[in-house]
C-alpha positions, 0 to 999 in steps of 0.5 A: 499499499505504501508503495502505491501511495508513493507513486501516486503522490510522485505521479501527482507531484510530477503533473503538478511541475509541468513546464508550460513553455516546453510542455515537458514534465521537469518532476523527478522520473519514475525511475527515481519513485523506484529507486528512492522509495522510502526507508524506515530507522528504527530509533530506540532510547528515546526520553520520555520528553522527545515528541514527534516534532523534536524527533523529526527536527533531529533527523530533518538534516540528513533529508527530507523526512516524510514521517516521524513518530514516537510510539505511546503507550495506548493507555496511559499515553506516555513515551514507549522510548522508541520511535520511527523515522521514514525518510523519502531516500534510502541514502538519506536513511542511510547518512542518518543511520551513521551519524545519529546511531549513539548519539546524545538526543534530549539527554539520552544516547539513541540507537538507530538502525533500519526498521524490520517488518512487523512479523505477523501475529497469531490470531484466533488461536489461544483465546477464551472459548477458542479450543487452544491454550487458557481459558474454558474448553468445553470439549474437556469436559 
């Protein structure tokens, strides 16, 4: 889905940047759209005072940050101490990773690495009354 969103936004951008005098598109080429797909970095060891804006500000010096997000606890709203930064180009992400890993941000040394895809969660197997794991299972009695 992110791939299609990126391609769509680049195509809209190239259409809006059309040169009126020559009729040629001056925006990014389709080759660059595929070559510079979004790169996501994992940022660990964040201070509880770090928010989305300060995270984006700290990493924007290395390239175009498309999103910066500090992960918060859904019940308390407090930071969980890690976040993610998305770049529009792999080169910017690699440069930021090399420069920022181990550096101090808001009083804490942060860890920066490439984000891994989240493993799919097992669903419907071990819940209550579903025949697996804990809970009351009617078939056993």
